[in-house]
C-alpha positions in Angstrom: 115.5 55.5 125.6 112.7 55.7 128.1 113.3 57.4 131.5 112.2 54.2 133.2 115.4 52.4 132.1 117.7 55.4 132.3 120.7 54.4 134.5 121.1 50.7 133.7 124.8 49.8 133.0 125.3 46.5 131.1 128.5 45.0 132.4 130.2 42.3 130.3 132.5 40.1 132.3 133.4 36.7 130.7 136.5 34.7 129.8 135.3 34.3 126.2 136.3 37.0 123.7 133.6 36.1 121.3 130.9 36.1 123.9 132.0 39.6 125.0 131.9 40.8 121.4 128.5 39.3 120.7 126.9 40.8 123.9 128.1 44.3 123.2 126.8 44.1 119.6 123.5 42.7 120.9 123.1 45.3 123.6 123.9 48.3 121.4 120.2 48.6 120.2 118.8 48.2 123.7 117.7 51.0 126.1 120.5 50.5 128.6 122.4 53.7 129.3 125.9 52.3 128.8 127.8 49.1 128.0 130.9 48.2 130.0 133.5 45.6 129.0 135.8 44.8 131.8 139.5 44.6 131.4 139.4 41.0 132.8 138.0 39.9 129.5 140.8 38.5 127.3 142.0 41.2 124.8 139.4 43.6 126.2 141.0 46.7 124.6 141.1 45.1 121.2 137.5 44.1 121.4 136.4 47.6 122.5 138.4 49.1 119.7 136.8 46.8 117.1 133.3 47.4 118.5 133.8 51.2 118.4 134.9 51.0 114.8 131.8 49.0 114.0 129.5 51.7 115.5 128.8 50.4 118.9 128.0 53.5 121.1 128.2 54.4 124.8 130.8 51.7 125.2 133.6 51.9 127.8 136.0 49.9 129.8 135.6 48.5 133.3 138.0 47.1 136.0 140.5 49.7 134.7 143.6 49.5 136.9 146.4 51.2 135.0 147.1 54.6 133.5 148.0 52.8 130.3 144.5 51.3 130.0 143.1 54.8 130.5 145.2 56.2 127.7 144.3 53.4 125.4 140.6 53.8 126.0 140.8 57.6 125.5 142.8 57.2 122.3 140.3 54.8 120.7 137.3 57.0 121.6 135.7 55.0 124.4 132.9 56.6 126.3 134.2 56.1 129.8 136.5 54.2 132.2 135.4 52.5 135.4 137.7 51.3 138.2 136.9 49.0 141.2 139.1 51.2 143.4 140.3 54.8 143.9 143.7 55.4 142.2 144.6 59.1 142.0 146.8 58.4 139.0 144.0 56.8 137.0 141.5 59.6 138.0 144.0 62.3 137.1 144.9 60.8 133.8 141.3 60.3 132.8 140.3 63.9 133.8 143.3 65.3 131.9 142.3 63.4 128.8 138.7 64.3 129.1 137.6 60.7 129.6 134.6 60.3 132.0 135.8 58.2 134.9 134.0 56.4 137.7 136.4 55.1 140.3 135.4 52.8 143.2 134.8 54.4 146.5 132.8 53.5 149.6 133.0 55.7 152.6 131.6 59.3 152.5 135.2 60.7 152.6 136.3 58.5 149.7 133.3 59.3 147.6 133.6 63.1 148.2 137.3 62.9 147.5 137.0 61.3 144.1 134.3 63.7 143.1 136.5 66.6 144.1 139.3 65.1 141.9 137.0 65.4 138.9 135.4 61.9 138.8 132.2 61.8 136.9 130.6 59.5 139.5 131.7 57.1 142.2 131.2 53.3 142.0 130.1 51.7 145.2 131.1 48.0 145.1 130.1 45.5 146.3 126.9 47.3 147.3 125.1 44.3 148.6 127.8 43.6 151.1 127.7 47.1 152.6 124.0 47.4 153.1 122.4 47.8 149.6 119.6 50.3 149.5 119.9 51.4 153.1 123.6 52.3 152.5 122.7 54.5 149.5 119.9 56.2 151.4 122.2 56.9 154.4 124.9 58.4 152.1 122.7 60.5 149.9 120.6 61.9 152.7 123.3 64.3 153.9 125.2 64.3 150.6 122.4 64.4 147.9 124.8 65.9 145.3 127.0 62.8 145.1 126.7 60.7 141.9 126.7 57.1 142.8 126.9 54.0 140.6 126.1 50.8 142.4 127.4 47.3 141.5 127.7 43.9 143.0 124.6 41.8 144.0 121.9 44.1 142.7 118.7 42.2 141.9 116.6 43.2 138.8 113.6 44.1 141.0 115.8 46.5 143.0 117.0 48.6 140.1 114.1 51.1 140.2 114.5 51.5 144.0 118.2 52.4 143.6 117.4 54.9 140.8 114.6 56.5 142.8 117.0 57.0 145.7 119.2 59.0 143.5 121.8 56.7 142.0 122.9 57.7 138.5 123.8 54.1 137.5 123.0 50.5 138.4 125.3 47.8 137.1 123.7 44.6 135.8 125.4 41.6 134.3 124.1 38.1 134.4 120.4 39.1 134.4 120.8 40.4 130.8 122.0 37.3 129.1 122.4 33.5 129.2 125.4 31.4 128.4 123.3 29.3 126.0 122.2 32.3 123.9 125.7 33.7 123.9 127.2 30.5 122.7 124.5 30.2 120.0 125.6 33.5 118.7 122.2 34.8 117.5 122.6 38.6 118.0 118.9 39.3 117.6 117.9 36.8 120.2 120.5 38.2 122.6 119.2 41.7 122.0 115.6 40.6 122.6 116.6 38.8 125.8 118.4 41.8 127.2 115.6 44.2 126.2 113.0 42.0 127.8 115.1 41.9 131.0 115.4 45.7 131.0 111.7 46.2 130.5 110.9 43.9 133.5 113.0 46.0 135.9 
């Protein structure tokens, strides 16, 4: 993995189980830092478990909203859990199980709080709606030690700017695949499309 692309999180959010499976398989050989399948995907936990058994790496669950989901992800060997919000129960369970966790947080107080609770990083969502790059710059200027992952409305050409400001992760979704390719099901083509998109960032 080149340092240029370090930090890109591929987020899979779809209503089609097969599409989610194909995307994760296709993205595994790419240079993205991690692959996230959201719990809004039908049978998400089963898909993640199958993919892990088939050797897909750096794979975790997103939109995690229950302690039970945290336990399931930990048991199957997922790499991480991401939540859209800050739930002390979820954070505590993940920390206790040794599962890296990134809860949603927005204000400086919220972000500092989840980090103090043991979160690996804090997810700022939706970043575009709260100011984008200027928001990150304002937060990290007085609090440069915070580990921020940004999501929601990030454009491909902005990825490097977020990483240069100090973000540890930038979530990307639709820019990494097309519905047509996913339906076609050619894994190699999906891999190439995603890698080309990553290299253009």
